[in-house]
N, C-alpha and C positions, 0 to 999 in steps of 0.2 A: 456876570457877563461873559458871553462866549467870545473868544478871540476870532479874528479873521481866518487864521489857519485852520482852526477847528471846524469852522462852517464850511470852508472849501473842501476839507476832507469828507465831512458828511455828505455833501452834494455829490462828490465823485463816487462815494460808495452806493447811493441810491441810484445814480445813472447805470453803474455796473450791474445792480440787481435787476433793474427794468430791463436791461437789454439780454439778460440771461434767461428771463422768464419767457415760456412759450406763450403764443398769442391764444387767447381764450376761444372757444367755440362760438360760432355766429348763431347757434341755435340754442344756446343755454347760457344764462348768467350765473348760475349757482356754482359754488366752489365744489360740490360733490359731483356734478356733471363734469366739471373740468378735470378733477383727478380721475374720473373714470375712462377719460381718453375717448369720448364719443367722436363718431365720424363728423367731420366738418360739414359734409354735404351728403344728402341721402340720394340714392339712385332714383330717377324719376323716368316713366315710360309713357310715351305717346304714340299712338299708331300714325304712320305716314300715309295719308290719303291725297294722292296727286289728281286724280280724276274721279268722276261720278259716273259708276256704271252698275248695272243690275247684278244681284248675286242670288245665291240659292239660300232659302230660308231653312233653318234647322231647328230642332226642338231646343238647343242650348243657345240660340240666338236671342239677343235682346235689342229691339230696336229703341231709338230715341223717342222721347215724349214731345209733346207740344205745349204751347201756351196759348189758351183761347180766352175769349171774353164771353162771359154769361149775357145772353140777350134776353132771357126770360123763359117762361114755360107755355106751352100750348099743348095740343092734343092731335093725334093722327090715328088713322084706322090701319090695321094691319090687313093681311090678305084674307082673313076670315070676317072681316067688318067689325073687329073688336076695337073699341076705342082705347088708345094707349096714352097716358100722359108722358110728355117728353120735355127735355130742356134743350134749347137751342144754343149751341156754342159755335162761335165765329172765330176763325183764324185771320189775324190781320198782320200780313207781312212778317210771318214767322220765318226767321233766318238762323242759321248757325253762325254764332259770332266767334267762337274759338274752340280749340280742342285743349282740355285740361290734361296736364301731366299727372300720373298717379303713381303710387309705389308698387302697384300690381301690374304686371305685364299683361295679364289676362283680362283686364278691365280697364276701360277708359271712360272719360266723362266729357260730354259735349255741353257747351254753354250755348244756350238758345235763347234768342231775344224775340220780342213781339212789339208791334206797334212802331210808332215814330215819335222821338222826343226832339222839340226844338233845340237848336244848338245853344241859344242863350240860357236855356235851363239845364244845360249838361254841364257838370263840373269838368275842369281841366283834365284831371287824371282819367276820367271816363272817356272824355273826347279823345284823348290821346290813344286810349285802349282801343277804341272803335277805329281810329284813323289808321293805327298799326295793322289792323285786320282787314281794312278796306270795306267796313260795314257802317251805314249810317246809324246815328244814335237810336237806341231802343227805349221804348217806355218802360219795359219790364224784362228783367233776365233772370233765368233760372238754369241750374245744371241738371243734367239727366245721365245716369249711368248707362253705358253700352257696352256690348262685346266689341272686340277689335274689328271683326267682319261687319259691324253695322255702323262704322264710323262714317262721317259725311265730311266733305271738304267745307272749309270755311266759305261762307257766303251762300251756301245752299239754301233754297227756300223750299219750306215743307208746307204742303196744301192740304185741304181736307181729304184729298184722294190718298193721303197716307194711311187712312183707316179703311177697313173693309166692312161694309154692312153686315151686321150679325155678329161681329166680334166682340169681346169682353174688354172694357176699359176700367182703370182706376182713376179717379178724380180727386184732386187735393186743392183745397182753398180755405182761407180764414172764414170761419162761420159768422153769422150776423151777431153783432155785440148786443147784449141785452142790458148792460149796465150793471149797477150794484143792486143785487136782489137778495131777498130773504131765503130762508132754508126751504119754505114751501115750494117756491117756484125754482129755485136752484137745485134742490136735491129731492123734491117730491115728498116733503114731510107731511104728515097729516095734519099737524097743528093741535091746538088744544080745543077743549069742548067749547061749544057756542054759548052755553048758559050753566045753570046750576053749579054755583061756586067759582066760575071763572071770572076774574077781575083783571082786564088789561093784559091777558096772556093767551089771546086767541091764535096768534101767528108766531109766538116765540119758539126758539129751538128747544127750550127746556134745559135740562141738566147737561153740562158739558164735561162732566168727570166726577170722581170720587174724592173723598177727603184725603185718601191715601192713593197716589203719592203727592197729592196737593199741586198738581199741575195738568194742563190740557196736553193730551197726546197729540203728536204731529199727525197731520192728515185728517183731523176732525172735521166733520162736515158742518160748516158754519156759513153764515151770510158772507158774501163776497161778490166780486165782479164775475159776471156770468157771460159766456160767448167770447166771440173774437179770437179764439185759437184755431190752429189749423185742423181741419177735419178731412178725413180721407174715406170716400165711399168706394167699396170695391166691386168688381164684377158687374159693372152697368153695360147692358147691351147697346151696341149702336144701331139704331133703327133706320136711319137714313143718312145718306151723304149727298150734299149739294155742292158740285164742283164750280157751279157759276157764282153762287153766293159765297163759296168757300166755308160752309157750315156743315155741322154734324149734328144730328139729332140723337140725343142720349135719353134712354128710358129712365123715368123717374125723376126726382128732385136732385139737384146739385148744391152743395154748400155755398154760402156767400150771397151777396145781394146782386142786383142787375149791374152790368159794366165790370163785374169783378174778374180778376185775372185768374184763370183756373189752370192748373197743371193736369194735363191728359196723357196718359200713358198706357201701354198694353198691361193687361191684368197679370200679376204674377203669382197670386195665391190661387192656383187652380187644383183642387182636389179631386172632385169628379166632374170637372167642366172642361170644355174645349175652348181654347183661346180664339180660334178662327172657326167658321163653319167648314164642315167637311167638303173638300173638293174646291175651296176658295184659292183664288190666285193672290198671294200675299205680295204687296209690293215691298221688296227688300233691296237695299236697306230703307228706301222710301220711293214714292212715285216720282218717276223721271220722265217728263214730257218728251216725246220723240222716241224714247226706248220701252217704255211701259205701253201696254195696249190701250187704245182710246176708250174713255169712258163717257157714258151719256150724262146729261146734266144731274139727273136725279137717280140714284140707286136705292132701293128699298130692300130691307132684309126680309128673308122668308123665314116666317115662323115654323112652318111645317106642322107635322101632327095631324090630328083629326080636327074637323070643324066643330068648335065648341058650342056653336048655337043649334045644331043638329043632335037630337037625343040619341043616346047610344042604345044599342039593342039588347044590352044586359038587363 
């Protein structure tokens, strides 16, 4: 049995030990990180944008992307009368929600929202986030990296005039889910023979490994869930911009089903391509009504070159 004096002495020693120990880092709970004396707070940078005004676009500038809804596919005719398949993307109340701080002073991130969400369907933390920035609740929110000169004030609305007809864009969205599929549909396996000795093995994957090492290697192509993952299609030309319907027509198919949220941004992998048509007026950092030149309702991209329907003289 411990005496009362012994227990009081142990309690006093423990309190003295706790008071002498330095507080642990807020960013790490491991003892190794505590001994390394890591900084308690990392430096974060965010560009200060007080007003929205036009700037000069440079080759090193990176504008913000937008969130659009996929409305479906249709066709249009270019200046030579050639039919081009296009996907219609509509921008629904796209606004800048907040400016995210980063550890790199030469790079910033904008939080962009799209659509409208009812307040009763918005969680309290998100509602407090929107109220703090003076923006109504959004149906979808994404972040886009930008250069400091392309940062936009909170609450700025981005319209379809943000894009230039003829420019190249990258689109990202979850592909259509196909469910659990076999190796022939998922990976393009040829399958087994249709007859001559084949018994109930027409669509099986076949062997999955050797007797040595007696296991299946990681990454082996086998049946499993197909689709439903993010897919990015790069360098799609913008064929038409409709400022009244706030829509852009993008050449070719776009991943995802109809009414899917699509991330659209300026193309980044430009090897032998031009991001914008030669001589085009780029709205930088975005199209600003009253400051940018007025635009017609529809602006169609110029394909250029020679008429493909006229035979060449060669």
